Backbone as CSV, one residue per row, in Angstrom:
resi,resn,N_x,N_y,N_z,CA_x,CA_y,CA_z,C_x,C_y,C_z
1,MET,42.393,22.178,30.634,43.288,21.974,29.514,42.800,20.793,28.698
2,ALA,42.598,21.004,27.411,42.174,19.919,26.536,43.400,19.361,25.825
3,ILE,43.594,18.052,25.908,44.791,17.418,25.374,44.373,16.224,24.540
4,ASN,44.961,16.076,23.341,44.562,14.941,22.515,45.472,13.745,22.752
5,ALA,45.543,13.328,24.026,46.264,12.103,24.361,45.454,10.910,23.890
6,ALA,46.114,9.776,23.726,45.413,8.574,23.280,46.126,7.354,23.817
7,ASN,45.429,6.202,23.827,46.065,4.995,24.329,47.044,4.446,23.298
8,SER,47.995,3.648,23.777,49.100,3.214,22.930,48.650,2.391,21.736
9,SER,47.486,1.771,21.799,47.034,0.942,20.696,46.682,1.756,19.466
10,THR,46.606,3.091,19.584,46.230,3.919,18.443,47.431,4.536,17.744
11,TYR,48.654,4.303,18.239,49.820,4.948,17.645,50.212,4.261,16.339
12,ARG,50.617,5.047,15.364,51.138,4.473,14.131,52.521,3.870,14.367
13,HIS,53.401,4.650,14.985,54.712,4.131,15.358,55.249,4.954,16.505
14,LYS,56.225,4.422,17.165,56.806,5.123,18.302,58.066,5.878,17.873
15,VAL,58.261,7.039,18.467,59.456,7.832,18.218,60.489,7.447,19.262
16,ASN,61.571,6.819,18.829,62.539,6.271,19.772,63.738,7.189,20.004
17,LYS,63.991,8.125,19.110,65.129,9.021,19.267,64.871,10.038,20.372
18,ASN,65.973,10.624,20.871,65.874,11.709,21.829,65.137,12.869,21.179
19,LEU,64.108,13.382,21.851,63.313,14.461,21.273,64.159,15.695,20.981
20,ALA,65.156,15.958,21.806,66.006,17.128,21.595,66.809,17.018,20.304
21,ASP,67.055,15.795,19.833,67.759,15.601,18.565,66.825,15.784,17.375
22,LEU,65.546,15.513,17.578,64.576,15.558,16.491,63.887,16.905,16.343
23,LEU,63.675,17.596,17.466,62.746,18.720,17.482,63.378,19.990,18.035
24,TYR,62.768,21.113,17.677,63.035,22.372,18.369,61.711,22.980,18.788
25,LEU,61.764,23.868,19.747,60.562,24.457,20.335,60.534,25.953,20.051
26,GLU,59.365,26.440,19.653,59.129,27.873,19.525,58.186,28.305,20.641
27,ARG,58.549,29.377,21.328,57.754,29.853,22.457,57.336,31.291,22.224
28,ILE,56.040,31.538,22.400,55.493,32.888,22.310,54.868,33.211,23.659
29,SER,55.397,34.204,24.342,54.890,34.554,25.668,53.451,35.045,25.600
30,ASP,53.150,35.910,24.626,51.780,36.405,24.449,51.513,36.582,22.964
31,LEU,50.682,35.703,22.421,50.400,35.673,20.986,49.864,37.001,20.474
32,ARG,49.084,37.686,21.283,48.421,38.902,20.817,49.358,40.097,20.739
33,LYS,50.581,39.954,21.240,51.500,41.084,21.275,52.606,41.001,20.224
34,ILE,52.571,39.982,19.379,53.564,39.917,18.309,53.027,40.644,17.078
35,ARG,53.879,40.831,16.079,53.498,41.570,14.874,52.248,40.977,14.228
36,HIS,51.401,41.857,13.716,50.085,41.466,13.205,50.189,40.372,12.138
37,ASN,51.040,40.563,11.143,51.147,39.592,10.050,51.654,38.242,10.553
38,LEU,52.635,38.274,11.445,53.169,37.031,12.001,52.112,36.331,12.845
39,ARG,51.363,37.092,13.640,50.309,36.503,14.462,49.270,35.801,13.594
40,ASN,48.831,36.452,12.533,47.835,35.847,11.650,48.362,34.570,11.008
41,HIS,49.636,34.589,10.613,50.240,33.398,10.008,50.269,32.236,11.000
42,ILE,50.665,32.515,12.236,50.761,31.463,13.249,49.379,30.923,13.604
43,ILE,48.393,31.804,13.742,47.032,31.349,14.042,46.509,30.460,12.923
44,GLN,46.762,30.846,11.674,46.335,30.031,10.533,46.983,28.647,10.589
45,GLU,48.279,28.611,10.884,48.990,27.337,10.942,48.463,26.466,12.083
46,ILE,48.245,27.062,13.244,47.715,26.308,14.382,46.316,25.792,14.079
47,ALA,45.475,26.637,13.477,44.102,26.232,13.163,44.084,25.052,12.198
48,ASN,44.932,25.080,11.192,45.008,23.960,10.252,45.484,22.693,10.956
49,PHE,46.469,22.841,11.835,47.019,21.698,12.567,45.970,21.102,13.498
50,PHE,45.265,21.944,14.246,44.229,21.464,15.156,43.125,20.735,14.391
51,PHE,42.766,21.249,13.212,41.702,20.608,12.424,42.147,19.238,11.922
52,ILE,43.366,19.156,11.410,43.859,17.893,10.869,44.006,16.841,11.960
53,GLU,44.521,17.238,13.119,44.857,16.267,14.157,43.691,15.908,15.069
54,ASN,42.737,16.823,15.301,41.609,16.432,16.158,40.272,17.028,15.752
55,GLY,40.205,17.600,14.542,38.922,18.016,13.997,38.364,19.308,14.549
56,ARG,39.163,20.064,15.267,38.666,21.327,15.814,38.485,22.335,14.682
57,SER,37.364,23.039,14.682,37.048,23.962,13.598,37.987,25.160,13.606
58,PHE,38.138,25.776,12.438,38.986,26.958,12.315,38.488,28.066,13.231
59,GLU,37.173,28.296,13.234,36.595,29.368,14.045,36.851,29.144,15.528
60,SER,36.729,27.895,15.972,36.941,27.576,17.378,38.389,27.824,17.794
61,THR,39.327,27.493,16.912,40.735,27.707,17.228,41.081,29.192,17.256
62,VAL,40.517,29.964,16.333,40.743,31.413,16.344,40.217,32.009,17.646
63,ASP,39.034,31.565,18.072,38.482,32.044,19.347,39.406,31.695,20.509
64,LEU,39.986,30.499,20.459,40.922,30.081,21.503,42.150,30.989,21.527
65,CYS,42.640,31.340,20.343,43.845,32.165,20.250,43.600,33.618,20.645
66,LEU,42.365,34.078,20.494,42.063,35.499,20.704,40.998,35.703,21.776
67,ASN,40.978,34.821,22.775,39.978,34.926,23.837,40.090,36.281,24.537
68,LYS,39.005,37.045,24.515,39.034,38.412,25.038,39.044,38.466,26.565
69,ASN,38.673,37.374,27.212,38.631,37.378,28.674,39.993,37.122,29.310
70,SER,40.930,36.581,28.551,42.237,36.251,29.117,43.162,37.459,29.052
71,PHE,44.128,37.515,29.975,45.084,38.620,29.964,46.356,38.262,29.210
72,GLN,46.525,36.976,28.877,47.727,36.547,28.174,47.433,35.227,27.472
73,VAL,47.986,35.053,26.266,47.830,33.813,25.510,49.220,33.282,25.182
74,SER,49.610,32.230,25.871,50.923,31.623,25.680,50.834,30.513,24.630
75,VAL,51.823,30.468,23.749,51.846,29.457,22.686,53.188,28.731,22.708
76,ILE,53.119,27.407,22.594,54.318,26.587,22.419,54.120,25.738,21.175
77,LEU,55.110,25.759,20.285,55.076,24.975,19.055,56.302,24.070,19.008
78,PHE,56.095,22.794,18.710,57.196,21.867,18.477,57.287,21.586,16.979
79,ARG,58.501,21.672,16.440,58.717,21.415,15.018,59.866,20.423,14.829
80,GLU,59.780,19.653,13.734,60.879,18.777,13.369,62.033,19.603,12.818
81,LYS,63.239,19.270,13.233,64.403,20.036,12.806,64.664,19.918,11.304
82,ASN,64.457,18.726,10.756,64.846,18.527,9.362,63.806,19.026,8.366
83,THR,62.562,19.251,8.814,61.503,19.677,7.893,60.802,20.961,8.322
84,ASN,60.981,21.376,9.571,60.243,22.501,10.179,58.744,22.221,10.292
85,LYS,58.362,20.961,10.107,56.951,20.586,10.190,56.447,20.725,11.623
86,LEU,55.253,21.291,11.772,54.626,21.418,13.088,54.101,20.065,13.529
87,ILE,54.533,19.601,14.720,54.074,18.291,15.194,53.470,18.356,16.604
88,GLY,53.495,19.526,17.211,52.863,19.700,18.516,52.605,21.166,18.768
89,ALA,51.441,21.479,19.343,51.107,22.884,19.581,50.221,23.012,20.806
90,SER,50.442,24.086,21.547,49.548,24.420,22.657,49.184,25.891,22.572
91,VAL,47.915,26.177,22.848,47.424,27.549,22.980,46.828,27.643,24.372
92,ILE,47.437,28.448,25.229,47.077,28.457,26.643,46.631,29.853,27.054
93,ASN,45.355,29.969,27.389,44.801,31.220,27.883,45.046,31.337,29.379
94,MET,45.336,32.564,29.824,45.584,32.833,31.238,44.608,33.899,31.712
95,PHE,43.818,33.549,32.723,42.787,34.426,33.263,43.123,34.795,34.706
96,LEU,42.682,35.966,35.128,42.756,36.339,36.537,41.374,36.204,37.149
97,ILE,41.262,35.408,38.202,39.979,35.199,38.868,40.147,35.427,40.367
98,MET,39.243,36.226,40.914,39.191,36.433,42.361,38.213,35.413,42.944
99,ASN,38.663,34.667,43.918,37.808,33.628,44.490,36.664,34.219,45.305
100,LEU,36.982,35.090,46.240,35.977,35.719,47.095,35.701,37.132,46.596
101,PRO,34.477,37.625,46.741,34.160,38.977,46.258,34.852,40.055,47.085
102,ASN,35.155,41.161,46.411,35.697,42.355,47.080,36.983,42.072,47.852
103,ASP,37.812,41.224,47.280,39.077,40.873,47.927,40.143,40.720,46.841
104,SER,41.020,41.702,46.718,42.043,41.690,45.672,43.418,41.294,46.206
105,THR,43.461,40.671,47.373,44.737,40.240,47.939,45.335,39.108,47.109
106,SER,46.628,38.906,47.252,47.301,37.840,46.514,46.787,36.460,46.918
107,GLU,46.361,36.322,48.161,45.829,35.028,48.628,44.516,34.671,47.937
108,ASN,43.809,35.680,47.433,42.494,35.472,46.831,42.519,35.578,45.306
109,THR,43.686,35.859,44.736,43.824,36.051,43.293,44.503,34.833,42.674
110,PHE,43.917,34.341,41.584,44.405,33.108,40.966,44.579,33.305,39.461
111,ILE,45.737,32.883,38.962,45.927,32.787,37.515,45.366,31.437,37.091
112,VAL,44.324,31.473,36.280,43.665,30.248,35.827,44.118,29.946,34.398
113,ILE,44.568,28.726,34.198,45.139,28.293,32.926,44.146,27.389,32.211
114,ALA,43.807,27.728,30.957,42.894,26.896,30.171,43.261,27.018,28.701
115,GLY,43.107,25.943,27.965,43.443,26.006,26.551,43.449,24.629,25.926
116,GLY,44.312,24.434,24.943,44.350,23.166,24.241,45.760,22.756,23.866
117,VAL,46.008,21.449,23.897,47.278,20.866,23.468,46.967,19.797,22.435
118,VAL,47.614,19.877,21.285,47.385,18.907,20.210,48.732,18.384,19.733
119,ILE,48.812,17.053,19.569,50.050,16.388,19.173,49.803,15.573,17.909
120,ASN,50.754,15.612,16.993,50.696,14.783,15.796,50.633,13.305,16.172
121,GLU,49.891,12.547,15.406,49.634,11.142,15.730,50.917,10.339,15.930
122,ASN,51.943,10.620,15.143,53.169,9.834,15.223,53.987,10.104,16.482
123,TYR,53.637,11.153,17.226,54.426,11.545,18.395,53.671,11.370,19.712
124,ARG,52.503,10.766,19.674,51.709,10.701,20.900,52.234,9.683,21.908
125,SER,53.182,8.863,21.511,53.790,7.932,22.466,55.063,8.494,23.081
126,SER,55.421,9.726,22.739,56.723,10.274,23.136,56.644,11.222,24.326
127,LYS,55.495,11.296,24.978,55.281,12.190,26.123,55.455,13.659,25.749
128,LEU,55.186,13.975,24.476,55.375,15.351,24.035,54.415,16.301,24.737
129,SER,53.196,15.835,25.020,52.253,16.689,25.750,52.773,16.992,27.152
130,HIS,53.465,16.024,27.785,54.084,16.278,29.091,55.135,17.378,28.985
131,TYR,55.927,17.315,27.905,56.979,18.323,27.726,56.391,19.703,27.442
132,ILE,55.302,19.755,26.699,54.663,21.045,26.433,54.176,21.668,27.736
133,LEU,53.443,20.891,28.522,52.906,21.427,29.773,54.021,21.743,30.766
134,GLY,54.996,20.852,30.874,56.090,21.080,31.809,56.908,22.309,31.463
135,THR,57.142,22.522,30.169,57.901,23.695,29.740,57.094,24.967,29.949
136,PHE,55.790,24.898,29.654,54.930,26.053,29.939,54.972,26.395,31.424
137,GLU,54.862,25.379,32.277,54.866,25.612,33.727,56.186,26.227,34.187
138,LYS,57.279,25.786,33.603,58.588,26.344,33.967,58.595,27.859,33.791
139,TYR,58.150,28.325,32.643,58.176,29.768,32.369,57.096,30.503,33.156
140,LEU,55.966,29.848,33.389,54.924,30.453,34.218,55.460,30.753,35.613
141,LEU,56.180,29.803,36.188,56.703,29.978,37.542,57.845,30.990,37.586
142,ILE,58.549,31.143,36.467,59.571,32.192,36.392,58.912,33.566,36.329
143,ASP,57.861,33.682,35.514,57.203,34.977,35.307,56.313,35.381,36.479
144,TYR,55.682,34.393,37.130,54.712,34.692,38.191,54.981,33.833,39.427
145,PRO,56.147,33.993,40.038,56.530,33.105,41.150,55.737,33.329,42.428
146,ASN,55.101,34.475,42.552,54.399,34.807,43.796,52.887,34.832,43.629
147,HIS,52.393,34.144,42.601,50.959,34.103,42.346,50.441,32.670,42.445
148,ASN,49.200,32.528,42.874,48.527,31.243,42.769,48.261,30.960,41.293
149,SER,48.490,29.727,40.872,48.192,29.345,39.489,47.567,27.958,39.477
150,ILE,46.596,27.773,38.585,45.813,26.540,38.600,45.253,26.260,37.208
151,TYR,45.315,24.995,36.787,44.693,24.587,35.531,43.184,24.450,35.713
152,PHE,42.420,25.057,34.799,41.022,24.676,34.617,41.006,23.761,33.410
153,SER,40.663,22.509,33.615,40.868,21.486,32.597,39.556,20.989,32.017
154,ILE,39.559,20.819,30.705,38.417,20.259,29.984,38.888,18.953,29.360
155,PHE,38.323,17.857,29.808,38.794,16.539,29.388,37.780,15.891,28.453
156,SER,38.227,15.665,27.213,37.356,15.057,26.214,37.670,13.590,25.991
157,ASN,38.668,13.059,26.686,38.919,11.618,26.636,39.628,11.204,27.920
158,PRO,39.570,9.937,28.278,40.092,9.499,29.580,41.595,9.614,29.708
159,PHE,42.314,9.604,28.588,43.770,9.622,28.666,44.299,11.012,28.996
160,SER,43.642,12.046,28.510,44.044,13.400,28.892,43.742,13.643,30.365
161,PHE,42.614,13.107,30.845,42.276,13.218,32.264,43.329,12.523,33.118
162,SER,43.760,11.356,32.675,44.757,10.589,33.417,46.110,11.291,33.427
163,LEU,46.450,11.955,32.317,47.754,12.605,32.197,47.976,13.604,33.322
164,LEU,47.020,14.514,33.522,47.172,15.520,34.572,46.936,14.939,35.960
165,SER,45.915,14.108,36.086,45.561,13.587,37.407,46.670,12.733,38.003
166,ASN,47.354,11.969,37.171,48.385,11.073,37.676,49.718,11.772,37.928
167,SER,49.904,12.958,37.353,51.169,13.665,37.548,51.082,14.756,38.606
168,ALA,49.865,15.072,39.052,49.675,16.133,40.044,49.543,15.543,41.446
169,ARG,50.066,16.257,42.430,49.871,15.836,43.827,48.409,15.986,44.230
170,PHE,47.787,17.095,43.783,46.406,17.391,44.148,45.585,17.627,42.886
171,SER,44.365,17.119,42.886,43.471,17.332,41.750,42.031,17.313,42.238
172,PHE,41.177,17.964,41.448,39.748,18.006,41.753,38.976,17.799,40.464
173,PRO,38.330,16.609,40.291,38.129,15.545,41.276,39.405,14.733,41.500
174,GLY,39.493,14.120,42.666,40.646,13.303,42.995,41.072,13.506,44.423
175,THR,42.339,13.822,44.623,42.883,13.922,45.970,42.298,15.084,46.765
176,LEU,41.721,16.083,46.077,41.059,17.188,46.781,39.585,16.889,47.032
177,GLY,39.196,15.654,46.739,37.826,15.240,47.017,36.943,15.237,45.788
178,MET,35.752,14.694,45.948,34.741,14.673,44.896,33.656,15.702,45.175
179,GLN,33.595,16.170,46.420,32.629,17.194,46.810,33.356,18.260,47.623
180,ASN,33.347,19.476,47.104,34.023,20.587,47.767,33.362,21.860,47.263
181,SER,32.538,22.466,48.085,31.735,23.608,47.645,32.604,24.793,47.221
182,ILE,33.742,24.993,47.888,34.636,26.101,47.535,35.210,25.895,46.137
183,LEU,35.698,24.687,45.861,36.295,24.406,44.564,35.240,24.324,43.467
184,GLU,34.051,23.833,43.798,32.971,23.791,42.808,32.603,25.192,42.349
185,ALA,32.481,26.125,43.291,32.131,27.505,42.944,33.229,28.141,42.100
186,PHE,34.479,27.862,42.438,35.594,28.422,41.675,35.636,27.825,40.273
187,MET,35.367,26.541,40.158,35.359,25.871,38.865,34.294,26.470,37.947
188,THR,33.149,26.830,38.521,32.087,27.472,37.745,32.543,28.833,37.235
189,LYS,33.240,29.601,38.063,33.780,30.896,37.639,34.766,30.719,36.485
190,ALA,35.592,29.696,36.584,36.575,29.443,35.532,35.894,29.076,34.223
191,LEU,34.840,28.275,34.295,34.105,27.881,33.095,33.489,29.096,32.419
192,ILE,32.931,30.010,33.204,32.331,31.229,32.657,33.403,32.105,32.011
193,ALA,34.550,32.243,32.672,35.638,33.066,32.131,36.143,32.519,30.809
194,TYR,36.178,31.201,30.705,36.677,30.558,29.492,35.674,30.665,28.346
195,SER,34.425,31.030,28.678,33.360,31.202,27.681,33.131,29.933,26.878
196,ASN,33.181,28.824,27.543,32.966,27.557,26.861,31.481,27.265,26.753
197,THR,31.113,26.452,25.795,29.701,26.153,25.540,29.264,24.827,26.146
198,LEU,30.031,24.307,27.080,29.658,23.047,27.706,28.394,23.203,28.544
199,THR,27.641,22.120,28.641,26.396,22.109,29.402,26.497,21.086,30.525
200,LYS,26.150,21.515,31.729,26.164,20.606,32.871,25.075,19.559,32.696
201,VAL,25.422,18.303,32.955,24.484,17.201,32.741,23.554,17.022,33.925
202,SER,24.099,17.099,35.140,23.306,16.827,36.329,23.876,17.574,37.519
203,ASP,23.015,17.979,38.431,23.470,18.623,39.662,24.158,17.634,40.593
204,ASP,24.004,16.350,40.322,24.603,15.327,41.175,26.117,15.230,40.996
205,ASN,26.614,15.670,39.842,28.052,15.588,39.587,28.510,16.875,38.899
206,PRO,29.283,17.715,39.592,29.686,19.008,39.020,30.708,18.887,37.898
207,PHE,31.307,17.714,37.734,32.372,17.538,36.745,31.859,17.104,35.379
208,LEU,30.694,16.471,35.338,30.185,15.880,34.104,29.467,16.926,33.261
209,HIS,29.960,17.134,32.044,29.355,18.072,31.107,29.243,17.414,29.732
210,LYS,28.351,17.925,28.913,28.247,17.457,27.540,28.497,18.621,26.591
211,GLY,28.790,18.267,25.346,29.154,19.275,24.363,30.630,19.248,24.033
212,HIS,31.332,18.237,24.568,32.758,18.106,24.303,32.994,17.693,22.850
213,ARG,34.075,18.208,22.276,34.571,17.702,20.995,35.435,16.485,21.327
214,ILE,34.951,15.317,21.038,35.619,14.098,21.496,36.714,13.679,20.523
215,PHE,37.943,13.637,21.031,39.030,13.071,20.245,38.876,11.549,20.260
216,PRO,38.979,10.899,19.092,38.718,9.456,19.020,39.605,8.644,19.963
217,PHE,38.986,7.676,20.622,39.751,6.730,21.424,39.083,5.373,21.295
218,ASP,39.808,4.344,21.681,39.357,2.969,21.491,38.444,2.561,22.645
219,LYS,37.151,2.696,22.446,36.174,2.388,23.491,36.221,0.905,23.858
220,LYS,36.377,0.060,22.869,36.433,-1.381,23.117,37.623,-1.726,24.003
221,TYR,38.764,-1.106,23.728,39.968,-1.336,24.540,39.712,-0.970,25.995
222,LEU,39.048,0.163,26.230,38.787,0.621,27.591,37.866,-0.336,28.339
223,ILE,36.847,-0.813,27.667,35.887,-1.716,28.307,36.542,-3.059,28.634
224,GLU,37.294,-3.594,27.683,37.901,-4.912,27.863,39.026,-4.901,28.899
225,ASN,39.685,-3.760,29.061,40.838,-3.684,29.964,40.558,-2.843,31.201
226,TYR,39.291,-2.642,31.516,38.889,-1.744,32.595,39.619,-2.040,33.904
227,LYS,39.685,-3.291,34.310,40.244,-3.646,35.614,41.734,-3.342,35.726
228,SER,42.435,-3.312,34.607,43.882,-3.074,34.638,44.247,-1.604,34.430
229,LEU,43.250,-0.767,34.204,43.502,0.650,33.958,43.690,1.404,35.266
230,SER,44.280,2.594,35.184,44.493,3.413,36.376,43.157,3.850,36.959
231,LYS,43.166,4.205,38.233,41.936,4.632,38.895,41.357,5.888,38.259
232,SER,42.226,6.768,37.755,41.729,7.994,37.130,40.975,7.687,35.842
233,ILE,41.466,6.735,35.054,40.758,6.354,33.832,39.465,5.632,34.182
234,GLN,39.502,4.771,35.192,38.278,4.099,35.630,37.226,5.109,36.071
235,TYR,37.661,6.148,36.784,36.719,7.182,37.232,36.086,7.871,36.030
236,TYR,36.888,8.205,35.042,36.367,8.855,33.834,35.318,7.969,33.162
237,ILE,35.626,6.684,33.047,34.690,5.750,32.419,33.403,5.653,33.227
238,ASP,33.536,5.546,34.546,32.365,5.396,35.411,31.436,6.600,35.311
239,VAL,32.002,7.805,35.290,31.185,9.022,35.322,30.566,9.319,33.960
240,THR,31.350,9.199,32.899,30.851,9.567,31.565,30.114,8.435,30.873
241,GLY,30.379,7.197,31.297,29.814,6.066,30.576,30.322,5.979,29.152
242,LEU,31.357,6.759,28.842,31.926,6.854,27.492,30.878,7.252,26.457
243,LYS,29.861,7.993,26.918,28.821,8.461,26.002,29.373,9.542,25.081
244,ARG,28.871,9.573,23.876,29.329,10.532,22.875,29.060,11.965,23.343
245,GLY,30.088,12.798,23.299,29.943,14.198,23.675,30.071,14.464,25.163
246,TYR,30.185,13.393,25.972,30.306,13.566,27.414,31.784,13.628,27.809
247,GLY,32.086,14.500,28.774,33.443,14.617,29.276,33.444,15.250,30.649
248,LEU,34.620,15.509,31.175,34.761,16.044,32.523,35.451,17.406,32.499
249,ILE,35.161,18.206,33.519,35.959,19.390,33.795,36.578,19.207,35.177
250,GLY,37.646,19.931,35.445,38.292,19.775,36.742,39.336,20.844,36.979
251,LEU,39.959,20.791,38.149,40.988,21.738,38.552,42.256,20.988,38.947
252,HIS,43.395,21.497,38.490,44.688,20.942,38.872,45.614,22.103,39.228
253,PRO,45.854,22.335,40.508,46.746,23.432,40.914,48.138,23.268,40.312
254,ILE,48.772,24.394,40.017,50.172,24.392,39.598,51.040,24.843,40.766
255,LEU,50.807,26.071,41.233,51.517,26.590,42.400,50.518,27.300,43.303
256,MET,50.509,26.930,44.565,49.623,27.565,45.537,50.457,28.287,46.595
257,GLN,50.034,29.508,46.923,50.719,30.310,47.930,50.144,30.018,49.321
258,GLU,50.888,30.410,50.331,50.412,30.263,51.707,49.091,31.021,51.891
259,LYS,48.179,30.425,52.644,46.907,31.040,53.031,46.022,31.385,51.830
260,ASN,46.152,30.635,50.715,45.266,30.874,49.578,43.830,30.542,49.961
261,THR,42.877,31.283,49.407,41.481,31.165,49.835,40.778,29.931,49.278
262,LEU,41.439,29.175,48.402,40.884,27.884,47.992,41.229,26.787,48.994
263,ARG,42.071,27.125,49.954,42.454,26.215,51.046,43.166,24.961,50.536
264,ILE,43.970,25.150,49.498,44.784,24.065,48.957,46.186,24.182,49.550
265,ASP,46.781,23.058,49.904,48.119,23.074,50.494,49.085,23.858,49.611
266,PRO,49.906,24.736,50.202,50.826,25.552,49.406,51.953,24.727,48.803
267,GLY,52.542,25.278,47.744,53.685,24.644,47.116,53.430,24.282,45.666
268,ASP,54.445,23.675,45.061,54.393,23.244,43.665,53.662,21.909,43.599
269,ASN,52.651,21.829,42.751,51.820,20.628,42.673,52.368,19.591,41.704
270,PHE,53.349,19.966,40.870,53.921,19.038,39.894,55.419,18.913,40.172
271,LEU,55.782,17.918,40.959,57.158,17.800,41.429,58.072,17.118,40.422
272,ASN,57.509,16.423,39.441,58.325,15.669,38.484,58.023,16.087,37.050
273,ARG,57.849,17.391,36.831,57.493,17.854,35.488,58.638,17.614,34.507
274,LEU,58.255,17.326,33.268,59.214,17.160,32.187,59.374,18.491,31.463
275,VAL,60.599,18.976,31.379,60.894,20.248,30.719,61.804,19.980,29.526
276,PHE,61.453,20.521,28.377,62.244,20.315,27.164,63.598,20.997,27.305
277,GLU,64.676,20.240,27.082,66.030,20.762,27.270,66.743,21.006,25.947
278,GLY,66.021,20.895,24.832,66.636,21.111,23.532,66.599,22.571,23.115
279,GLU,66.662,22.791,21.804,66.697,24.152,21.257,65.351,24.845,21.446
280,ILE,65.386,26.037,22.032,64.177,26.835,22.247,64.360,28.185,21.564
281,ARG,63.411,28.518,20.695,63.442,29.793,19.990,62.299,30.657,20.515
282,ASN,62.634,31.803,21.060,61.627,32.713,21.589,61.186,33.687,20.507
283,ILE,59.887,33.702,20.232,59.308,34.682,19.321,58.872,35.854,20.171
284,GLU,59.518,36.973,19.998,59.403,38.072,20.950,58.010,38.677,20.992
285,SER,57.600,39.030,22.206,56.380,39.803,22.433,56.671,40.761,23.574
286,ASN,55.893,41.794,23.662,56.084,42.759,24.738,55.826,42.097,26.081
287,SER,56.586,42.446,27.067,56.413,41.848,28.386,55.123,42.314,29.021
288,TYR,54.554,41.450,29.847,53.322,41.781,30.561,53.555,41.524,32.030
289,SER,53.136,42.425,32.877,53.292,42.218,34.318,51.989,42.526,35.021
290,LEU,51.690,41.747,36.043,50.457,41.943,36.809,50.632,43.107,37.773
């Protein structure tokens, strides 16, 4: 999951009001199943928003919205109530990956989550990215309660890496180790499914890749405050050297079933997720079932 989180020194101002008073949420279960004209309008709006907020190209965003390898594309949009202005958006691709060959059992089948989350600069101090992911996870667990689900994450800055790593019980790299041949092989499968153009830098570290679209962050701040930063941010700095275009990939389980073939402890990996409790508008799409 690519997230344009940033350190607090880059915020223009903080949003102090209750988010539920300021914003409403639009949820699309599967972007590709809504009416053609509406889908094109939403993709255009998301592409413009992604370009303005983090420089992602129009073509890249369209590819994200219409990834042919995924079985479902979930979209969450946050808008201001008084203006209907888009201030937060996520496009989340969902893939089915079998860990071991010739095994279609539920223990060996994983819903892999990959995509992008972008937040307007004025709202990046409000934990809006937490609410987007937490709300997505809520509906994922309602729709697929008996399936393994796991984030395949692409981190283009240390703060997005810290966001998931610090809120998850288990992460790779992290609490699931820095070397794990089973998870490394699965991570490679996820990267191929996502059809990303990242290039592995070295065989010595499976997480370090180049070709990332780097969302701006304060490099000087990170260097000067290194000792006071979280271990996850320190790890990101140590591995990437904060070199231009360098970033990390990783895995963060959402829900693991008993006897899953990745050998990750079963259960919900995010025990304190933030779920938006304000107005939610569902943009209808045809239901999809595995």
